[in-house]
N, C-alpha and C positions, 0 to 999 in steps of 0.2 A: 178637739177644738177649744181654744181658750174662750172664756166668757168674760164679760166686762163687769167691773164693779164701779159704779159711778159715785164719786164723792162730791157733795155740795158743801162748799166751804166759804168762809167770809172774807177772803182776800188772797192775794198772791203770796203773802208771807205764810198764811196758814197752809196753802197748797205745798209750799216748799217743805214745811215742817211735817205735814202728814205723809208726804212722799218718803221723807227720810225715816219716819217712824215705821212705815210699812216695810221698807227694805231692811231695816235693822231688826224689827221685832218678828215679822212674818217670814222674811227672807226668801229663799229660793222656792220653797214650797208654795208660796203665794204666787210668785212670778211665773212659775211653770204652769199654773192652772188659770190665772186671771190676768186681765189687762186693767190696770187702775186708770180710770179716766176722771176728769174733774170739770165741774162747773164752778168757776170762781165768781162768786157774787160780790158786788161792790158794797160791802157792809152787811148789816144784819137784816135779813129779809123779814124777820119776825116783827120788826118795829117800823117798817117803812110806812109811809102815809097811806098807801092804798092796800095795806095788809090788815086783815082782821081774821077772826076765827072762821068767817064764812068764805073768805077769798083765798086763804093760804093754800089749800089743796089744789085749787085751780091754777094758782101761780106756779106751784111746783110741777104740775102736769105740763104746763106750757114750756117750762125750762127743760124737762126731760124729753118731751117730744121734739123740741127744737134741736137738742143735742143729738138725738137718734137720727133725725133727718139731715144731719150734717151742718147744722147751724154754726157749730164751733169748730168743725173739721170738714172743710169743703170736699164734696164728692163722696163722702162716706155716709152710707145708710145702714143703720144698725137695727135689726128686728128685735122686738120685745124678747123673743126666745133666746137671744144672745146676751142678755143682761141678767146677771145673777142677782144683783141687789143694788139698791140705792141707799147710801149712807149719808145722812146730813149731820154735820158737826157744828154746834153753836156754842157761843159763850153763855154762861149763866148770868153774868152781869149783876149778881145780887138780886135777881128778879123776885125771889121768894122771901126776902127779909121783911120784918115788921116795918110798917110805914113810919113808925116812930123813930126808926134808925136812919131815916133819910133826912139830912140836915141842910138848912140854908147856910151857905158860906159865901165867900168871895170867889170861889172857884168858877172859872168860865167854862171848864171842861169837867165832866164828872170825875171825881176822885174817889177811889175805893179803898177802904181799910178793912180790917178783920171784922168790924162790927158796925160799919156805917157806909153810906154813900153821901158825899158832900158835893153840893152844887148851888149855883146862885139862885135857883128857883126850884125848891123841892117838889113843887106840884108837877113840874114837867117830868121828873123822874118817877113820881107816884103814878102818873098817867101812863108813862112808858111801861112800867112794871106790870100794871094791871092788864094792859093790852098784851104784852109779851106772855104773861101767864096764861091768858085765854088761848092764845095761838098755840103755845106749847101743849096745852091740854088737848086741843084738837089734833095736833100732830101725833100725840101719843095714842090716840084712838085710831090712827090711820095705819093700815097694814099694807096697802098697795098704792103706788103712784104710777100712773100709766100702766097698770096691771103688772107692775114689777114689785117684788117684796121691798119694803121700806123700813128703815130704822132711824131713830133720832138719838143722837149722842151729845154729851156735853164735855167741854174742855176746860173745866174749872171756871173761875171768874172770867178768865180769858186765856188764850193760848200762852201768852207770855207768863201768866201766873203759873200755869201748869209746868212749863218747861224751865223757867228761870226764877220762880218764886218771886215775881215782881208784877203786882197788879197794875201799876201805872207807868209802864215802860214807855220811853220816848223814842229811842232809836230801834223801832221794831224791825225794819228791813235788815239792818246790819246784823242783829242778833239772830234773825231767821236764817240768814246765810251762814253764820258761824255754826249754828246748831246743825244745819244740813251737812256742812263739811266735816264735822267731827262725829256725826252719828253713824258709826261704822258697824256696830254690832249691838246686841241686846244690853251689854254692860253700860253703854252710853245712856240708856233709858232707865237705869236702876234707881235713880233718884227722882224720877218724874212719872212717866206713863206706866212703868212696871213696878213702881214702889208699892209694897203692901200697905203702907200708911196712906197712900193717895188713891190707890185703885178701888173701884167699886167691887162689892161682892154680891152674890145672888144673881137674880135675873135683871134684865134691862128695866122692866117696870119697877122692880124693887129699888134699883139705883135711883130712879126718878122720885120715888116716894121718899127716899132718904135725903135727897138734895133739897127737898121742899121744907125740911125741918129747920127751925131757928135761923141761924146765920150760915148754914151749910153752903148756900149758893154764893157766899163770899169766901169760903174756905178753899184750900188747895186740894181739890178732889175731882176725879174724872171717872167716867165709865167707858172711855175709849179702849181700855184693856179688854172689855167684853167682846168687841169685834176682833181684836187681835187674837183672842183665844179661839174665835170661830175660824180664823183663817191661818193659824200657825200650824 
């Protein structure tokens, strides 16, 4: 009997891209053993107003229980034993960079570069980053959500940066659709998710230790390859 792998992602575009990556990178071996399911969150759950290091695990528990009880798929009830793993994928958003690299500019939307974040009020980004860092630290200590094995992964500064080498992409929906349509086999991922220059090495925890260094959370780097290796 197939088991479920539940992916918690930050939007419909990310869902399309992750689905395409799974089918290209993990292929039939994954599909024969697992059902990929998704909770598509509206934005970054780690920075929401009611999220902090004390509330995040409870919020994720509610999401997973709602999904298992059929909240997103009517009339379907999924027991804990039928779920192999929960995988949450987030953007790094430059969360670990030095605060001195966060600049006051005229930008009304946060703009990311290789060594800075530019915004009209740097204190907003500083506060966001401090909060997000605390929430991430809590999630990295978390092994189970709703008694199901849980892992937290990062998709570079953001998914557009990982897949298209563009941190500040405007037409996200169009590019997500294009990526999904052309992502037919592993060769389509050779310059992003599966590129040796972009992929994390070592363990999951070691990849998070590395991304905390200097400006790495603004660099084109991911540990998504680690769960691909687990399921290929």
